[in-house]
Predicted model as a PDB file, atoms N, CA, C, CB and O in Angstrom, pLDDT in the B-factor column:
MODEL        1                                                                  
ATOM      1  N   MET A   1     114.557 125.361  82.330  1.00 90.00           N  
ATOM      2  CA  MET A   1     114.563 123.930  82.282  1.00 90.00           C  
ATOM      3  C   MET A   1     115.920 123.445  82.795  1.00 90.00           C  
ATOM      4  CB  MET A   1     114.274 123.420  80.847  1.00 90.00           C  
ATOM      5  O   MET A   1     116.958 124.032  82.487  1.00 90.00           O  
ATOM      6  N   VAL A   2     115.899 122.351  83.590  1.00 90.00           N  
ATOM      7  CA  VAL A   2     117.143 121.786  84.111  1.00 90.00           C  
ATOM      8  C   VAL A   2     116.972 120.273  84.292  1.00 90.00           C  
ATOM      9  CB  VAL A   2     117.542 122.466  85.462  1.00 90.00           C  
ATOM     10  O   VAL A   2     115.907 119.799  84.686  1.00 90.00           O  
ATOM     11  N   SER A   3     118.038 119.532  83.999  1.00 88.00           N  
ATOM     12  CA  SER A   3     118.032 118.085  84.194  1.00 88.00           C  
ATOM     13  C   SER A   3     118.153 117.772  85.673  1.00 88.00           C  
ATOM     14  CB  SER A   3     119.174 117.414  83.401  1.00 88.00           C  
ATOM     15  O   SER A   3     118.845 118.477  86.408  1.00 88.00           O  
ATOM     16  N   ASP A   4     117.479 116.710  86.114  1.00 85.00           N  
ATOM     17  CA  ASP A   4     117.603 116.318  87.525  1.00 85.00           C  
ATOM     18  C   ASP A   4     118.768 115.363  87.751  1.00 85.00           C  
ATOM     19  CB  ASP A   4     116.311 115.670  88.006  1.00 85.00           C  
ATOM     20  O   ASP A   4     119.027 114.972  88.889  1.00 85.00           O  
ATOM     21  N   GLY A   5     119.474 114.980  86.692  1.00 84.00           N  
ATOM     22  CA  GLY A   5     120.617 114.086  86.821  1.00 84.00           C  
ATOM     23  C   GLY A   5     120.236 112.623  86.976  1.00 84.00           C  
ATOM     24  O   GLY A   5     121.110 111.771  87.136  1.00 84.00           O  
ATOM     25  N   HIS A   6     118.939 112.318  86.930  1.00 82.00           N  
ATOM     26  CA  HIS A   6     118.458 110.943  87.098  1.00 82.00           C  
ATOM     27  C   HIS A   6     117.505 110.544  85.971  1.00 82.00           C  
ATOM     28  CB  HIS A   6     117.756 110.788  88.454  1.00 82.00           C  
ATOM     29  O   HIS A   6     116.645 109.685  86.162  1.00 82.00           O  
ATOM     30  N   GLY A   7     117.654 111.162  84.799  1.00 83.00           N  
ATOM     31  CA  GLY A   7     116.807 110.834  83.667  1.00 83.00           C  
ATOM     32  C   GLY A   7     115.540 111.662  83.557  1.00 83.00           C  
ATOM     33  O   GLY A   7     114.709 111.409  82.684  1.00 83.00           O  
ATOM     34  N   GLY A   8     115.379 112.643  84.424  1.00 88.00           N  
ATOM     35  CA  GLY A   8     114.199 113.502  84.384  1.00 88.00           C  
ATOM     36  C   GLY A   8     114.591 114.941  84.132  1.00 88.00           C  
ATOM     37  O   GLY A   8     115.772 115.282  84.065  1.00 88.00           O  
ATOM     38  N   VAL A   9     113.576 115.780  83.995  1.00 89.00           N  
ATOM     39  CA  VAL A   9     113.813 117.189  83.744  1.00 89.00           C  
ATOM     40  C   VAL A   9     112.792 118.017  84.526  1.00 89.00           C  
ATOM     41  CB  VAL A   9     113.735 117.501  82.226  1.00 89.00           C  
ATOM     42  O   VAL A   9     111.626 117.640  84.643  1.00 89.00           O  
ATOM     43  N   TRP A  10     113.254 119.152  85.060  1.00 90.00           N  
ATOM     44  CA  TRP A  10     112.393 120.123  85.728  1.00 90.00           C  
ATOM     45  C   TRP A  10     112.189 121.295  84.781  1.00 90.00           C  
ATOM     46  CB  TRP A  10     113.006 120.596  87.093  1.00 90.00           C  
ATOM     47  O   TRP A  10     113.148 121.802  84.199  1.00 90.00           O  
ATOM     48  N   VAL A  11     110.919 121.732  84.623  1.00 92.00           N  
ATOM     49  CA  VAL A  11     110.577 122.835  83.739  1.00 92.00           C  
ATOM     50  C   VAL A  11     109.678 123.799  84.499  1.00 92.00           C  
ATOM     51  CB  VAL A  11     109.884 122.327  82.440  1.00 92.00           C  
ATOM     52  O   VAL A  11     108.760 123.375  85.201  1.00 92.00           O  
ATOM     53  N   ALA A  12     109.942 125.097  84.359  1.00 91.00           N  
ATOM     54  CA  ALA A  12     109.113 126.104  85.032  1.00 91.00           C  
ATOM     55  C   ALA A  12     108.988 127.322  84.141  1.00 91.00           C  
ATOM     56  CB  ALA A  12     109.710 126.496  86.410  1.00 91.00           C  
ATOM     57  O   ALA A  12     109.754 127.511  83.197  1.00 91.00           O  
ATOM     58  N   GLY A  13     108.000 128.145  84.467  1.00 84.00           N  
ATOM     59  CA  GLY A  13     107.807 129.358  83.689  1.00 84.00           C  
ATOM     60  C   GLY A  13     106.895 130.329  84.411  1.00 84.00           C  
ATOM     61  O   GLY A  13     106.438 130.074  85.525  1.00 84.00           O  
ATOM     62  N   GLU A  14     106.645 131.428  83.763  1.00 86.00           N  
ATOM     63  CA  GLU A  14     105.814 132.468  84.346  1.00 86.00           C  
ATOM     64  C   GLU A  14     104.373 131.985  84.512  1.00 86.00           C  
ATOM     65  CB  GLU A  14     105.856 133.729  83.479  1.00 86.00           C  
ATOM     66  O   GLU A  14     103.727 131.589  83.542  1.00 86.00           O  
ATOM     67  N   ASP A  15     103.883 132.020  85.736  1.00 88.00           N  
ATOM     68  CA  ASP A  15     102.501 131.660  86.077  1.00 88.00           C  
ATOM     69  C   ASP A  15     102.111 130.223  85.740  1.00 88.00           C  
ATOM     70  CB  ASP A  15     101.569 132.581  85.377  1.00 88.00           C  
ATOM     71  O   ASP A  15     100.925 129.936  85.579  1.00 88.00           O  
ATOM     72  N   SER A  16     103.082 129.310  85.630  1.00 89.00           N  
ATOM     73  CA  SER A  16     102.735 127.926  85.293  1.00 89.00           C  
ATOM     74  C   SER A  16     103.155 126.919  86.359  1.00 89.00           C  
ATOM     75  CB  SER A  16     103.368 127.552  83.982  1.00 89.00           C  
ATOM     76  O   SER A  16     102.888 125.726  86.211  1.00 89.00           O  
ATOM     77  N   GLY A  17     103.802 127.370  87.425  1.00 92.00           N  
ATOM     78  CA  GLY A  17     104.287 126.427  88.429  1.00 92.00           C  
ATOM     79  C   GLY A  17     105.502 125.680  87.928  1.00 92.00           C  
ATOM     80  O   GLY A  17     106.257 126.181  87.094  1.00 92.00           O  
ATOM     81  N   ILE A  18     105.685 124.472  88.446  1.00 92.00           N  
ATOM     82  CA  ILE A  18     106.845 123.650  88.091  1.00 92.00           C  
ATOM     83  C   ILE A  18     106.351 122.292  87.594  1.00 92.00           C  
ATOM     84  CB  ILE A  18     107.814 123.479  89.312  1.00 92.00           C  
ATOM     85  O   ILE A  18     105.410 121.724  88.148  1.00 92.00           O  
ATOM     86  N   TYR A  19     106.994 121.780  86.547  1.00 93.00           N  
ATOM     87  CA  TYR A  19     106.693 120.452  86.020  1.00 93.00           C  
ATOM     88  C   TYR A  19     107.943 119.587  86.124  1.00 93.00           C  
ATOM     89  CB  TYR A  19     106.193 120.529  84.545  1.00 93.00           C  
ATOM     90  O   TYR A  19     109.058 120.055  85.893  1.00 93.00           O  
ATOM     91  N   HIS A  20     107.740 118.310  86.479  1.00 92.00           N  
ATOM     92  CA  HIS A  20     108.836 117.341  86.468  1.00 92.00           C  
ATOM     93  C   HIS A  20     108.474 116.257  85.470  1.00 92.00           C  
ATOM     94  CB  HIS A  20     109.097 116.737  87.898  1.00 92.00           C  
ATOM     95  O   HIS A  20     107.438 115.604  85.600  1.00 92.00           O  
ATOM     96  N   GLY A  21     109.330 116.066  84.473  1.00 93.00           N  
ATOM     97  CA  GLY A  21     109.102 115.057  83.443  1.00 93.00           C  
ATOM     98  C   GLY A  21     110.057 113.897  83.605  1.00 93.00           C  
ATOM     99  O   GLY A  21     111.251 114.081  83.842  1.00 93.00           O  
ATOM    100  N   THR A  22     109.512 112.693  83.473  1.00 91.00           N  
ATOM    101  CA  THR A  22     110.302 111.472  83.561  1.00 91.00           C  
ATOM    102  C   THR A  22     110.194 110.728  82.246  1.00 91.00           C  
ATOM    103  CB  THR A  22     109.835 110.581  84.742  1.00 91.00           C  
ATOM    104  O   THR A  22     109.091 110.437  81.782  1.00 91.00           O  
ATOM    105  N   LEU A  23     111.323 110.421  81.646  1.00 82.00           N  
ATOM    106  CA  LEU A  23     111.370 109.725  80.370  1.00 82.00           C  
ATOM    107  C   LEU A  23     111.324 108.222  80.615  1.00 82.00           C  
ATOM    108  CB  LEU A  23     112.638 110.114  79.574  1.00 82.00           C  
ATOM    109  O   LEU A  23     112.092 107.689  81.415  1.00 82.00           O  
ATOM    110  N   GLU A  24     110.413 107.545  79.917  1.00 81.00           N  
ATOM    111  CA  GLU A  24     110.314 106.087  79.997  1.00 81.00           C  
ATOM    112  C   GLU A  24     110.563 105.521  78.605  1.00 81.00           C  
ATOM    113  CB  GLU A  24     108.915 105.634  80.551  1.00 81.00           C  
ATOM    114  O   GLU A  24     109.840 105.837  77.660  1.00 81.00           O  
ATOM    115  N   VAL A  25     111.577 104.690  78.485  1.00 75.00           N  
ATOM    116  CA  VAL A  25     111.908 104.077  77.195  1.00 75.00           C  
ATOM    117  C   VAL A  25     111.727 102.574  77.325  1.00 75.00           C  
ATOM    118  CB  VAL A  25     113.370 104.431  76.746  1.00 75.00           C  
ATOM    119  O   VAL A  25     112.352 101.930  78.168  1.00 75.00           O  
ATOM    120  N   GLN A  26     110.867 102.027  76.485  1.00 72.00           N  
ATOM    121  CA  GLN A  26     110.682 100.580  76.457  1.00 72.00           C  
ATOM    122  C   GLN A  26     111.894  99.964  75.774  1.00 72.00           C  
ATOM    123  CB  GLN A  26     109.356 100.185  75.720  1.00 72.00           C  
ATOM    124  O   GLN A  26     112.493 100.594  74.903  1.00 72.00           O  
ATOM    125  N   PRO A  27     112.263  98.757  76.149  1.00 67.00           N  
ATOM    126  CA  PRO A  27     113.434  98.117  75.532  1.00 67.00           C  
ATOM    127  C   PRO A  27     113.315  98.083  74.017  1.00 67.00           C  
ATOM    128  CB  PRO A  27     113.611  96.694  76.068  1.00 67.00           C  
ATOM    129  O   PRO A  27     112.224  97.953  73.462  1.00 67.00           O  
ATOM    130  N   LEU A  28     114.461  98.202  73.364  1.00 66.00           N  
ATOM    131  CA  LEU A  28     114.487  98.135  71.908  1.00 66.00           C  
ATOM    132  C   LEU A  28     114.120  96.731  71.454  1.00 66.00           C  
ATOM    133  CB  LEU A  28     115.872  98.538  71.363  1.00 66.00           C  
ATOM    134  O   LEU A  28     114.589  95.734  72.002  1.00 66.00           O  
ATOM    135  N   THR A  29     113.275  96.681  70.443  1.00 61.00           N  
ATOM    136  CA  THR A  29     112.919  95.391  69.852  1.00 61.00           C  
ATOM    137  C   THR A  29     113.278  95.462  68.377  1.00 61.00           C  
ATOM    138  CB  THR A  29     111.389  95.048  70.058  1.00 61.00           C  
ATOM    139  O   THR A  29     113.105  96.508  67.750  1.00 61.00           O  
ATOM    140  N   PRO A  30     113.768  94.383  67.820  1.00 60.00           N  
ATOM    141  CA  PRO A  30     114.144  94.413  66.407  1.00 60.00           C  
ATOM    142  C   PRO A  30     112.925  94.646  65.517  1.00 60.00           C  
ATOM    143  CB  PRO A  30     114.839  93.105  66.015  1.00 60.00           C  
ATOM    144  O   PRO A  30     111.868  94.053  65.734  1.00 60.00           O  
ATOM    145  N   ALA A  31     113.075  95.493  64.536  1.00 57.00           N  
ATOM    146  CA  ALA A  31     112.023  95.694  63.538  1.00 57.00           C  
ATOM    147  C   ALA A  31     112.130  94.575  62.509  1.00 57.00           C  
ATOM    148  CB  ALA A  31     112.140  97.106  62.855  1.00 57.00           C  
ATOM    149  O   ALA A  31     113.227  94.150  62.148  1.00 57.00           O  
ATOM    150  N   LEU A  32     111.000  94.114  62.052  1.00 57.00           N  
ATOM    151  CA  LEU A  32     111.001  93.025  61.080  1.00 57.00           C  
ATOM    152  C   LEU A  32     110.845  93.580  59.676  1.00 57.00           C  
ATOM    153  CB  LEU A  32     109.880  92.018  61.387  1.00 57.00           C  
ATOM    154  O   LEU A  32     110.124  94.554  59.457  1.00 57.00           O  
ATOM    155  N   ASN A  33     111.526  92.954  58.727  1.00 55.00           N  
ATOM    156  CA  ASN A  33     111.348  93.371  57.335  1.00 55.00           C  
ATOM    157  C   ASN A  33     110.102  92.681  56.781  1.00 55.00           C  
ATOM    158  CB  ASN A  33     112.614  93.026  56.470  1.00 55.00           C  
ATOM    159  O   ASN A  33     109.408  91.972  57.509  1.00 55.00           O  
ATOM    160  N   ALA A  34     109.823  92.887  55.510  1.00 57.00           N  
ATOM    161  CA  ALA A  34     108.598  92.349  54.899  1.00 57.00           C  
ATOM    162  C   ALA A  34     108.494  90.831  55.018  1.00 57.00           C  
ATOM    163  CB  ALA A  34     108.536  92.743  53.436  1.00 57.00           C  
ATOM    164  O   ALA A  34     107.392  90.284  55.059  1.00 57.00           O  
ATOM    165  N   GLY A  35     109.635  90.153  55.073  1.00 58.00           N  
ATOM    166  CA  GLY A  35     109.615  88.696  55.185  1.00 58.00           C  
ATOM    167  C   GLY A  35     109.486  88.200  56.619  1.00 58.00           C  
ATOM    168  O   GLY A  35     109.466  86.992  56.856  1.00 58.00           O  
ATOM    169  N   GLY A  36     109.399  89.118  57.576  1.00 56.00           N  
ATOM    170  CA  GLY A  36     109.231  88.716  58.970  1.00 56.00           C  
ATOM    171  C   GLY A  36     110.537  88.451  59.689  1.00 56.00           C  
ATOM    172  O   GLY A  36     110.532  87.898  60.788  1.00 56.00           O  
ATOM    173  N   ALA A  37     111.657  88.832  59.095  1.00 56.00           N  
ATOM    174  CA  ALA A  37     112.958  88.603  59.729  1.00 56.00           C  
ATOM    175  C   ALA A  37     113.716  89.915  59.816  1.00 56.00           C  
ATOM    176  CB  ALA A  37     113.783  87.548  58.946  1.00 56.00           C  
ATOM    177  O   ALA A  37     113.493  90.837  59.031  1.00 56.00           O  
ATOM    178  N   VAL A  38     114.616  89.979  60.786  1.00 55.00           N  
ATOM    179  CA  VAL A  38     115.466  91.163  60.915  1.00 55.00           C  
ATOM    180  C   VAL A  38     116.531  91.078  59.839  1.00 55.00           C  
ATOM    181  CB  VAL A  38     116.109  91.267  62.347  1.00 55.00           C  
ATOM    182  O   VAL A  38     117.158  90.034  59.658  1.00 55.00           O  
ATOM    183  N   GLY A  39     116.734  92.171  59.127  1.00 54.00           N  
ATOM    184  CA  GLY A  39     117.715  92.144  58.053  1.00 54.00           C  
ATOM    185  C   GLY A  39     118.535  93.420  58.032  1.00 54.00           C  
ATOM    186  O   GLY A  39     118.297  94.318  58.840  1.00 54.00           O  
ATOM    187  N   PRO A  40     119.486  93.515  57.133  1.00 56.00           N  
ATOM    188  CA  PRO A  40     120.319  94.703  57.017  1.00 56.00           C  
ATOM    189  C   PRO A  40     119.468  95.942  56.719  1.00 56.00           C  
ATOM    190  CB  PRO A  40     121.376  94.506  55.922  1.00 56.00           C  
ATOM    191  O   PRO A  40     118.521  95.884  55.936  1.00 56.00           O  
ATOM    192  N   GLY A  41     119.816  97.034  57.342  1.00 52.00           N  
ATOM    193  CA  GLY A  41     119.112  98.279  57.105  1.00 52.00           C  
ATOM    194  C   GLY A  41     117.798  98.418  57.846  1.00 52.00           C  
ATOM    195  O   GLY A  41     117.114  99.431  57.708  1.00 52.00           O  
ATOM    196  N   VAL A  42     117.434  97.412  58.632  1.00 49.00           N  
ATOM    197  CA  VAL A  42     116.195  97.478  59.401  1.00 49.00           C  
ATOM    198  C   VAL A  42     116.514  98.097  60.760  1.00 49.00           C  
ATOM    199  CB  VAL A  42     115.543  96.056  59.562  1.00 49.00           C  
ATOM    200  O   VAL A  42     117.387  97.609  61.478  1.00 49.00           O  
ATOM    201  N   THR A  43     115.809  99.165  61.109  1.00 53.00           N  
ATOM    202  CA  THR A  43     116.082  99.921  62.329  1.00 53.00           C  
ATOM    203  C   THR A  43     115.250  99.401  63.499  1.00 53.00           C  
ATOM    204  CB  THR A  43     115.803 101.409  62.106  1.00 53.00           C  
ATOM    205  O   THR A  43     114.058  99.141  63.340  1.00 53.00           O  
ATOM    206  N   PRO A  44     115.869  99.247  64.677  1.00 59.00           N  
ATOM    207  CA  PRO A  44     115.094  98.823  65.847  1.00 59.00           C  
ATOM    208  C   PRO A  44     114.048  99.877  66.221  1.00 59.00           C  
ATOM    209  CB  PRO A  44     116.029  98.556  67.043  1.00 59.00           C  
ATOM    210  O   PRO A  44     114.245 101.071  65.996  1.00 59.00           O  
ATOM    211  N   ASN A  45     112.948  99.420  66.790  1.00 64.00           N  
ATOM    212  CA  ASN A  45     111.878 100.306  67.242  1.00 64.00           C  
ATOM    213  C   ASN A  45     111.968 100.465  68.753  1.00 64.00           C  
ATOM    214  CB  ASN A  45     110.485  99.758  66.828  1.00 64.00           C  
ATOM    215  O   ASN A  45     112.407  99.554  69.454  1.00 64.00           O  
ATOM    216  N   ALA A  46     111.553 101.624  69.251  1.00 67.00           N  
ATOM    217  CA  ALA A  46     111.499 101.857  70.692  1.00 67.00           C  
ATOM    218  C   ALA A  46     110.243 102.647  70.993  1.00 67.00           C  
ATOM    219  CB  ALA A  46     112.770 102.608  71.202  1.00 67.00           C  
ATOM    220  O   ALA A  46     109.797 103.462  70.185  1.00 67.00           O  
ATOM    221  N   SER A  47     109.681 102.404  72.149  1.00 75.00           N  
ATOM    222  CA  SER A  47     108.530 103.158  72.610  1.00 75.00           C  
ATOM    223  C   SER A  47     109.020 104.145  73.670  1.00 75.00           C  
ATOM    224  CB  SER A  47     107.410 102.209  73.178  1.00 75.00           C  
ATOM    225  O   SER A  47     109.596 103.746  74.682  1.00 75.00           O  
ATOM    226  N   ILE A  48     108.788 105.427  73.430  1.00 79.00           N  
ATOM    227  CA  ILE A  48     109.259 106.469  74.344  1.00 79.00           C  
ATOM    228  C   ILE A  48     108.056 107.247  74.851  1.00 79.00           C  
ATOM    229  CB  ILE A  48     110.284 107.421  73.645  1.00 79.00           C  
ATOM    230  O   ILE A  48     107.178 107.629  74.078  1.00 79.00           O  
ATOM    231  N   ARG A  49     108.025 107.482  76.186  1.00 84.00           N  
ATOM    232  CA  ARG A  49     106.922 108.220  76.790  1.00 84.00           C  
ATOM    233  C   ARG A  49     107.472 109.135  77.879  1.00 84.00           C  
ATOM    234  CB  ARG A  49     105.851 107.250  77.368  1.00 84.00           C  
ATOM    235  O   ARG A  49     108.365 108.743  78.630  1.00 84.00           O  
ATOM    236  N   ILE A  50     106.940 110.351  77.966  1.00 88.00           N  
ATOM    237  CA  ILE A  50     107.302 111.261  79.044  1.00 88.00           C  
ATOM    238  C   ILE A  50     106.095 111.420  79.961  1.00 88.00           C  
ATOM    239  CB  ILE A  50     107.772 112.644  78.486  1.00 88.00           C  
ATOM    240  O   ILE A  50     105.002 111.754  79.503  1.00 88.00           O  
ATOM    241  N   THR A  51     106.291 111.180  81.250  1.00 92.00           N  
ATOM    242  CA  THR A  51     105.245 111.362  82.243  1.00 92.00           C  
ATOM    243  C   THR A  51     105.537 112.653  82.990  1.00 92.00           C  
ATOM    244  CB  THR A  51     105.161 110.144  83.221  1.00 92.00           C  
ATOM    245  O   THR A  51     106.643 112.843  83.497  1.00 92.00           O  
ATOM    246  N   TRP A  52     104.540 113.551  83.062  1.00 94.00           N  
ATOM    247  CA  TRP A  52     104.707 114.851  83.698  1.00 94.00           C  
ATOM    248  C   TRP A  52     103.958 114.909  85.019  1.00 94.00           C  
ATOM    249  CB  TRP A  52     104.228 115.965  82.771  1.00 94.00           C  
ATOM    250  O   TRP A  52     102.827 114.434  85.124  1.00 94.00           O  
ATOM    251  N   GLN A  53     104.591 115.490  86.020  1.00 93.00           N  
ATOM    252  CA  GLN A  53     103.959 115.784  87.308  1.00 93.00           C  
ATOM    253  C   GLN A  53     103.996 117.298  87.485  1.00 93.00           C  
ATOM    254  CB  GLN A  53     104.686 115.040  88.509  1.00 93.00           C  
ATOM    255  O   GLN A  53     105.040 117.919  87.288  1.00 93.00           O  
ATOM    256  N   HIS A  54     102.862 117.899  87.855  1.00 93.00           N  
ATOM    257  CA  HIS A  54     102.755 119.353  87.965  1.00 93.00           C  
ATOM    258  C   HIS A  54     102.679 119.781  89.423  1.00 93.00           C  
ATOM    259  CB  HIS A  54     101.528 119.863  87.201  1.00 93.00           C  
ATOM    260  O   HIS A  54     101.935 119.199  90.212  1.00 93.00           O  
ATOM    261  N   PHE A  55     103.455 120.803  89.776  1.00 92.00           N  
ATOM    262  CA  PHE A  55     103.438 121.382  91.120  1.00 92.00           C  
ATOM    263  C   PHE A  55     103.079 122.860  90.997  1.00 92.00           C  
ATOM    264  CB  PHE A  55     104.821 121.194  91.844  1.00 92.00           C  
ATOM    265  O   PHE A  55     103.683 123.585  90.206  1.00 92.00           O  
ATOM    266  N   ASP A  56     102.097 123.306  91.779  1.00 90.00           N  
ATOM    267  CA  ASP A  56     101.776 124.728  91.837  1.00 90.00           C  
ATOM    268  C   ASP A  56     101.410 125.087  93.275  1.00 90.00           C  
ATOM    269  CB  ASP A  56     100.612 125.085  90.858  1.00 90.00           C  
ATOM    270  O   ASP A  56     101.402 124.220  94.148  1.00 90.00           O  
ATOM    271  N   HIS A  57     101.107 126.363  93.525  1.00 89.00           N  
ATOM    272  CA  HIS A  57     100.858 126.767  94.912  1.00 89.00           C  
ATOM    273  C   HIS A  57      99.607 126.110  95.487  1.00 89.00           C  
ATOM    274  CB  HIS A  57     100.727 128.281  95.000  1.00 89.00           C  
ATOM    275  O   HIS A  57      99.429 126.112  96.705  1.00 89.00           O  
ATOM    276  N   GLY A  58      98.740 125.551  94.651  1.00 89.00           N  
ATOM    277  CA  GLY A  58      97.532 124.871  95.127  1.00 89.00           C  
ATOM    278  C   GLY A  58      97.768 123.441  95.576  1.00 89.00           C  
ATOM    279  O   GLY A  58      97.016 122.932  96.407  1.00 89.00           O  
ATOM    280  N   ASN A  59      98.807 122.769  95.041  1.00 89.00           N  
ATOM    281  CA  ASN A  59      99.023 121.360  95.393  1.00 89.00           C  
ATOM    282  C   ASN A  59     100.407 121.060  95.968  1.00 89.00           C  
ATOM    283  CB  ASN A  59      98.807 120.510  94.183  1.00 89.00           C  
ATOM    284  O   ASN A  59     100.702 119.912  96.303  1.00 89.00           O  
ATOM    285  N   ALA A  60     101.249 122.069  96.084  1.00 85.00           N  
ATOM    286  CA  ALA A  60     102.603 121.847  96.602  1.00 85.00           C  
ATOM    287  C   ALA A  60     102.850 122.777  97.797  1.00 85.00           C  
ATOM    288  CB  ALA A  60     103.674 122.087  95.484  1.00 85.00           C  
ATOM    289  O   ALA A  60     103.147 123.958  97.615  1.00 85.00           O  
ATOM    290  N   PRO A  61     102.727 122.247  99.009  1.00 83.00           N  
ATOM    291  CA  PRO A  61     102.978 123.088 100.183  1.00 83.00           C  
ATOM    292  C   PRO A  61     104.363 123.728 100.124  1.00 83.00           C  
ATOM    293  CB  PRO A  61     102.839 122.263 101.467  1.00 83.00           C  
ATOM    294  O   PRO A  61     105.342 123.058  99.794  1.00 83.00           O  
ATOM    295  N   GLY A  62     104.447 124.983 100.432  1.00 81.00           N  
ATOM    296  CA  GLY A  62     105.724 125.681 100.427  1.00 81.00           C  
ATOM    297  C   GLY A  62     106.007 126.433  99.143  1.00 81.00           C  
ATOM    298  O   GLY A  62     106.923 127.254  99.105  1.00 81.00           O  
ATOM    299  N   LEU A  63     105.239 126.175  98.082  1.00 86.00           N  
ATOM    300  CA  LEU A  63     105.418 126.925  96.838  1.00 86.00           C  
ATOM    301  C   LEU A  63     104.510 128.154  96.928  1.00 86.00           C  
ATOM    302  CB  LEU A  63     105.080 126.038  95.557  1.00 86.00           C  
ATOM    303  O   LEU A  63     103.297 128.030  96.761  1.00 86.00           O  
ATOM    304  N   PRO A  64     105.073 129.333  97.187  1.00 88.00           N  
ATOM    305  CA  PRO A  64     104.255 130.507  97.484  1.00 88.00           C  
ATOM    306  C   PRO A  64     103.494 131.082  96.291  1.00 88.00           C  
ATOM    307  CB  PRO A  64     105.117 131.564  98.051  1.00 88.00           C  
ATOM    308  O   PRO A  64     102.480 131.755  96.478  1.00 88.00           O  
ATOM    309  N   ARG A  65     103.959 130.832  95.085  1.00 89.00           N  
ATOM    310  CA  ARG A  65     103.271 131.347  93.889  1.00 89.00           C  
ATOM    311  C   ARG A  65     103.649 130.492  92.687  1.00 89.00           C  
ATOM    312  CB  ARG A  65     103.632 132.846  93.630  1.00 89.00           C  
ATOM    313  O   ARG A  65     104.555 129.661  92.761  1.00 89.00           O  
ATOM    314  N   ASP A  66     102.953 130.704  91.592  1.00 91.00           N  
ATOM    315  CA  ASP A  66     103.170 129.897  90.390  1.00 91.00           C  
ATOM    316  C   ASP A  66     104.200 130.484  89.436  1.00 91.00           C  
ATOM    317  CB  ASP A  66     101.877 129.722  89.664  1.00 91.00           C  
ATOM    318  O   ASP A  66     104.614 129.804  88.497  1.00 91.00           O  
ATOM    319  N   SER A  67     104.623 131.715  89.645  1.00 91.00           N  
ATOM    320  CA  SER A  67     105.607 132.341  88.776  1.00 91.00           C  
ATOM    321  C   SER A  67     107.012 131.985  89.266  1.00 91.00           C  
ATOM    322  CB  SER A  67     105.409 133.881  88.735  1.00 91.00           C  
ATOM    323  O   SER A  67     107.434 132.432  90.333  1.00 91.00           O  
ATOM    324  N   ILE A  68     107.729 131.183  88.486  1.00 88.00           N  
ATOM    325  CA  ILE A  68     109.062 130.699  88.843  1.00 88.00           C  
ATOM    326  C   ILE A  68     110.085 131.417  87.967  1.00 88.00           C  
ATOM    327  CB  ILE A  68     109.168 129.142  88.674  1.00 88.00           C  
ATOM    328  O   ILE A  68     109.955 131.430  86.742  1.00 88.00           O  
ATOM    329  N   THR A  69     111.100 132.012  88.590  1.00 88.00           N  
ATOM    330  CA  THR A  69     112.103 132.754  87.827  1.00 88.00           C  
ATOM    331  C   THR A  69     113.427 132.020  87.685  1.00 88.00           C  
ATOM    332  CB  THR A  69     112.344 134.077  88.472  1.00 88.00           C  
ATOM    333  O   THR A  69     114.238 132.380  86.831  1.00 88.00           O  
ATOM    334  N   SER A  70     113.666 130.989  88.512  1.00 89.00           N  
ATOM    335  CA  SER A  70     114.898 130.223  88.367  1.00 89.00           C  
ATOM    336  C   SER A  70     114.714 128.847  88.992  1.00 89.00           C  
ATOM    337  CB  SER A  70     116.091 130.964  89.017  1.00 89.00           C  
ATOM    338  O   SER A  70     113.861 128.650  89.857  1.00 89.00           O  
ATOM    339  N   LEU A  71     115.536 127.894  88.535  1.00 89.00           N  
ATOM    340  CA  LEU A  71     115.523 126.529  89.053  1.00 89.00           C  
ATOM    341  C   LEU A  71     116.935 126.111  89.410  1.00 89.00           C  
ATOM    342  CB  LEU A  71     114.911 125.552  88.030  1.00 89.00           C  
ATOM    343  O   LEU A  71     117.894 126.498  88.743  1.00 89.00           O  
ATOM    344  N   CYS A  72     117.059 125.320  90.462  1.00 88.00           N  
ATOM    345  CA  CYS A  72     118.336 124.744  90.869  1.00 88.00           C  
ATOM    346  C   CYS A  72     118.056 123.333  91.362  1.00 88.00           C  
ATOM    347  CB  CYS A  72     119.043 125.613  91.976  1.00 88.00           C  
ATOM    348  O   CYS A  72     117.094 123.124  92.101  1.00 88.00           O  
ATOM    349  N   VAL A  73     118.860 122.373  90.977  1.00 84.00           N  
ATOM    350  CA  VAL A  73     118.666 120.983  91.372  1.00 84.00           C  
ATOM    351  C   VAL A  73     119.769 120.580  92.331  1.00 84.00           C  
ATOM    352  CB  VAL A  73     118.645 120.048  90.139  1.00 84.00           C  
ATOM    353  O   VAL A  73     120.944 120.846  92.080  1.00 84.00           O  
ATOM    354  N   ASP A  74     119.386 119.925  93.452  1.00 85.00           N  
ATOM    355  CA  ASP A  74     120.389 119.476  94.410  1.00 85.00           C  
ATOM    356  C   ASP A  74     120.899 118.083  94.039  1.00 85.00           C  
ATOM    357  CB  ASP A  74     119.808 119.472  95.836  1.00 85.00           C  
ATOM    358  O   ASP A  74     120.485 117.522  93.026  1.00 85.00           O  
ATOM    359  N   ALA A  75     121.789 117.529  94.847  1.00 81.00           N  
ATOM    360  CA  ALA A  75     122.422 116.239  94.554  1.00 81.00           C  
ATOM    361  C   ALA A  75     121.422 115.077  94.492  1.00 81.00           C  
ATOM    362  CB  ALA A  75     123.474 115.942  95.602  1.00 81.00           C  
ATOM    363  O   ALA A  75     121.708 114.055  93.868  1.00 81.00           O  
ATOM    364  N   GLN A  76     120.246 115.223  95.136  1.00 79.00           N  
ATOM    365  CA  GLN A  76     119.223 114.198  95.119  1.00 79.00           C  
ATOM    366  C   GLN A  76     118.228 114.382  93.964  1.00 79.00           C  
ATOM    367  CB  GLN A  76     118.487 114.196  96.439  1.00 79.00           C  
ATOM    368  O   GLN A  76     117.269 113.619  93.849  1.00 79.00           O  
ATOM    369  N   GLY A  77     118.447 115.378  93.120  1.00 71.00           N  
ATOM    370  CA  GLY A  77     117.578 115.603  91.971  1.00 71.00           C  
ATOM    371  C   GLY A  77     116.312 116.362  92.300  1.00 71.00           C  
ATOM    372  O   GLY A  77     115.367 116.365  91.511  1.00 71.00           O  
ATOM    373  N   ARG A  78     116.279 117.019  93.476  1.00 77.00           N  
ATOM    374  CA  ARG A  78     115.082 117.783  93.862  1.00 77.00           C  
ATOM    375  C   ARG A  78     115.210 119.208  93.395  1.00 77.00           C  
ATOM    376  CB  ARG A  78     114.860 117.743  95.385  1.00 77.00           C  
ATOM    377  O   ARG A  78     114.308 120.015  93.620  1.00 77.00           O  
TER     378      ARG A  78                                                      
ENDMDL                                                                          
END                                                                             
C-alpha cells in the first residue's frame, strides 16, 4: 500500500491486481444536542466515503498479470 500524495491510496497484492482508493469527506456539520442547538461537548459529524477503482490484466492495458510484488508512485500520483 502507498499514498499517491493527493489524498488517495494505491493497494496491491498477490493475484488481486491494483486498487486505487479516493477518500471523499463531506464538510463538517455541527451536531445538534437534544434541544436542537449546538452546545458544549457536542461533536461535529462528517460523512466519509472511499471510492475504489480496480485495475487488472483484463481491464488495464500494459498490466501483464494480477500478481503485484511492489508499488512506486511518481510525482503525478500514478
